[in-house]
N, C-alpha and C positions, 0 to 999 in steps of 0.2 A: 921626801916625804909632804911635805907642807905642799910642793907645786905638783905633784899627785893628785890632793884633796880638793889642789881649785880648778885642775880639769875636770876635776869627775864631776864638780860643780857645776861648772860654766854647760856639760850637754846634758844635766839633767835641768837647768833652766832653757836650756835651746830647745830642749822634748817639752817640757810645761807651755813652752812660746809655743810650740807648734804644732799640738793640741788644743791649747783652746783657740786660733788660728784659725784650723780648719773648722771646728766645731761651730764659732761663730758665723762666719762668710759661706760653708759649701752650699747652703741652701738660701743661698738669695740670689733675685737675680740681680746678674752681670748689668751694668749703667751702660746706658746710651752714651759713649763718650770721646773723645779722641783724645789719641797720647800724643804726646811730641815731647817726650823728654829722649836726652842724646842728638841734639841734632848734627850731629857729626857722622849718625848711622845714615844707609843708605835709603830703611824704611823712614819718612818724615813723621808719618801722616796714618795711625789705625782706627779704624769706624767698625766698633763692634756692631753688633746687627743685636736689634731690638729683640723682645721674645714673642711668638707667635699668639695673639690672644685670641682668636678664634681659632676654632677645633672642623676638624674637617666633617663633611654633614655625606651621612648614605641614602641617596630616595630612594624605594624598593617599591615598583605596581603593579598589587597584588589585583584580578579580578575574579571575583567571586562567581562562577556559575551552583547552584543549587539542580539536582538533579532530581526528575520528575520518573515516576514509577509506569511504566508499559508492556501493556500483555502480551508477553511471545508465545505462540502458539511451538506445543513439541510433537511432533508426529519421529517415539524411539523406532518405530521398527523400520523406517528408512534414513531416521538421523537427520532429518531437519527438521527448523523452526522458522518459521514464518511470524510475520511482524511488518504492520500497515502504519507506517508515516505520515502527518494529517501536516498539511499546510506547509508544505515544501516547493522554494521558489526556485524558477529561473537560476541555473549560477549554484546553488548550495547543493556540498557535498554531503553525502553519509559513508561513516564510517564506523564500526564494531568487535568491539572490543571486549579481553578480557580486565583490561585494568584499566581503572578511569582516568589514570594518568599518561598510558598512553594514545591517547587521543589526541590527533596532527591539533598543533594548536603551535602559536609562537608564542609563547606566554611562558615558557619554560623549558629546557633543556631537550627533556624524556619528547614533548612535545615537539619540539624541533626536528630533532632525530627521525620522526616520526612523519613528521612531513618530507624528508630527504627521504626516506625508503616509499616514503606513497610514489613521490617524481617517479623513481627508479622503473617503479612497480608495474607490472601492460593488467596484472588481477588481484582482485582482493582476495586477501589472506591476509591474516593477522593467527601466528602458533595454529592451532590442528581445527583452524573453522576457515574458509572460503564460503566467499554468498556472491550474490547475484542481485544488480535491484532493476528491478522494472519501474517503467511508471504508469500508475494505474489512466486512463482515460477516464472522462466524462463525470468527476469524483471532486474534483480543484482540488491538486495540489498534492497529491496522495504519490504515497512511495510506498511499493510493497516488496519489502525485502522475501528472498529464501536464502536460509542458510546449510549450507552442508558440514559437522560436524563429525569431526572422529568420536571425540571423550564428552559427554555434555559440560559444559565450563562450570564451577559451581554458581560464578555470578561472569552479567554481558552489561557492556554498557554499548549505548548506541552516541554517536554526537554527530549532531548536525553543525558543521561549517557554512560563512560561505567563503566564497573563489581563493580570498585572503586567508583562509585557513581561519581565522577570527572565528571562534564558539560562540553560535547563538543556542543550541541547546545542547542537552545530557538526559536522555533516559537510564533505568536502570530499568533491567529487562525484570520481569514473572512469570516466572513459565508458568504455563494449564497447560495441560496435554490435548492433542489435536486435537477428537473424536472425528470425526466424520460419517454422516448418518450410510447406513450400508444398507443395499436389496429393498430400497424402497420400489414399491410399482404402483402407478395410475391409471386408468383410464378414462381417458376423454372421448366420447362421438361429438361431429360438428356432422350440423346440415347446413349447407350453404348452397345460395343462391348466386347468382355469378352480378344479378343486374345491381347490388348491394355494394357495390365494390367500383374501385377507382383502379384503372388500369396498373397503379400498385399497389398496394395496399398489403400495410404493417398488422395482423390482425393480433390481437394480444388476450388471453382467454387469460382472465384473471379469476380467482377460485372464490372470490367476495361474491363475484356474479352466479354462481353458480346457481342460484335460486329462481333468477329472471333469464340468464342464458342470454346475456349480450354481451358483444364482446368490447373489447376496445382500444382504439384507435392512434398507433405512436407514429411518431410525425416519419418523414423519409432523409431525414438528417442523422448520418449516422454517427453522431454525438447525441442525440434524444436519447432519452433513458423511456424504461415502460413506464416507472411510476410516475413520469408526468401524459400518460396517452390519459384521451380522450373518449370516454362512455359512446358507443354507438347504439341509437334506442329504434323503438322503428321500423326495424330490418326485418324483414323475414329468416333472416341466415340465426342462429342460433347453438347453444353448447351443453352438453351435460357431462359434468367430472365423476367420477369415483375415486378418492384415495384423496392423498395430500402431498402438494411439492416439496421441493429441501430447499427453503429458504440460508445460502449458506455459500460463502465466501471460497469457493471451488481456486482448484491450483491449476495453472493451466500445464501441468503436463496430464491433466485428463483426458478421454477419449471421448470422443458424440461419434455416433454411429448409427448407421439405418438398417434391421435384422425383418426377415417373417415377412420384407415387403406382398402384397398383391396387390395390381395394377398400375404399381407405379415404376419408374425408372432411376436409380438412381444414378444420380454424374456424381457429387464428390461428399467422402465424410471427414467429419472431422477438422471442419475450415474456423476461421476465425480465431479470438486470441480469449481466457481469462482474466489476462492482467492489460494488456492493448485494449481491446472491446467488452470488456464483461458478460463476450457471452463467446458462447463455439453452436454452430448448426452442421447439420446436414442439408444436401442440396438435393434434387430430387422432380419429377417432370410427376402428370399425369392426367388426365383428360382436363384441359380447357386452362391448365395453371401448369405453369412453372416454380418451385416453393421454396423456401428453404424453414427446418423445423428447428427455431432455437431453442437453446439453456441459456437462460442471464442466471451468473453470477448475484449473490444476496437477493434476491428478486424469488417472488412465491410464485411466482405464475411463469405461462412457456406462450413463445409468440410462432405461428408459423406470418414468413414473409410470401405474401403470393404478385404471382408477375398476371395477370388475367388473359385467355390467348382462345377462340374458337378451340370447339372442343365437342365430348358427347359426354351426354352424362352418364351416371356410372357410379362406381362403389367402389374403395378403395379402403383398404388397412397398411396398417405399418409397424413398425417397432421400435423406439427410439430408443437406444439403450445409451447408458452414461457410466463406466468405468473410470478406474484411478490405474495413474499405474502400475501401479504394479496386478493388473486386470480385472480389479477387485469391482462386484456389480455396486455403483450408487445406490443407481435409480433406474427403475424402464417401465418409459411413457408409450402407453399404448393406441395406435390410433386409431379411430373407422372414421370413415370420410364421409358421406352422401352429397353426390354436387351435383346441381341442377341448373344449368348452362341455359335456360329457353328464360324468356319474362313471368316470371311467375303467372301471373294470369293467363298463360297456355295453357298451363296443367290442366284450366276445367273447361267445363261444358256448362254453360246456367242455366239456369230450367226457374221457373214456380217459386218451387218446396225452398223457402231460404231456412239452412241451418248454418254452422261452425263449423269447421272440419277439425281432427285434430288431426296433426302427421307423425305425428309419433307417441304414443303410449306413453311411453320412456323420457317424454322431456317435461318435467316435474310441469305437467299439467297447460304448460308452453302452448295457446289456439289460435290462432289466424282464420279473424276474422275474417271472412267475404261471404256475401250473401247471395241468395237464389242460386244454389248450386245441387248438382244434382249427379255430380258422377267428378271421378280425380283423372286422368290421364296422363300415364307414364309417371308420375310423381317417386321420386330413390326416396322411398323411408326405409324404417327401420322392422320393416311389418308385413 
């Protein structure tokens, strides 16, 4: 009985000692030391490792790109969207997505997947969006997007990246109804004297000159714009316009044709491009001229490009018709042209009684000051 009591005391003592040892040393750092006890064992030395004092660091680089609002025109009848981007340089890529994180970029996992999909794809498709990108000439780095959609997205984002897919700009689309003016009608009369023109002349009819009747001349460069045409004053050739032309960003699917022609021969209709060249035209010939009747996108006027040849005087007329891809009339311009191909002085006999000759009562009081005239011979006028 006595031995049992002693054994229980030993067990309790060992337990209490173990608890005191565990609580005292369990949370302490194991010292860096060398143990050399029991030299008869195979392991003579044990080096304990020092606790690592420097914590691991995680470096994350975040590139923040703020989106800008951009107007997107929506043609709901044709399920199309149109948008023009400014200052897009050579090598830049343009993407349109319904979610901003889907824009291709090496910065995110979703963006890298979008890059890989883009490299494998031969078309620009994003879920229910399919789009074509057109480079607009003469406009300093503009790109025009035409987007077909199945269902109009709740939101649309456009991303511009460089050739390595690094994001340069992100735009958020703001929808606006695409409303092309319809059924616009204009009448233009022209009194042409061949001696006023060079062999090739781009004759710009600017409505702001309707009071003076003076034409403007655009340079022969295919990259020149009608806005930079120079006014040509002091000529006998003049114009008169009734109605207002449309100043609008036309679509390349629009058609320009000649109808109801008289004393002209139509060679080609619907030439040029509203995207590539910013204009479309119809080509024709008439007595003394080869000509192109040219409608410009985003310009309030119209142009006749003339190549002067030998020909008879006379009268010509035609209707220049502009329709959209669904054959809806956008505008029609009725031309009447009075052609006088000889030198101006040959149309007059000179006498002693000087006076002014008005060669069109409808020409906004435009007079030709010729002294000592008593007779006009064969001058083509509208009366």
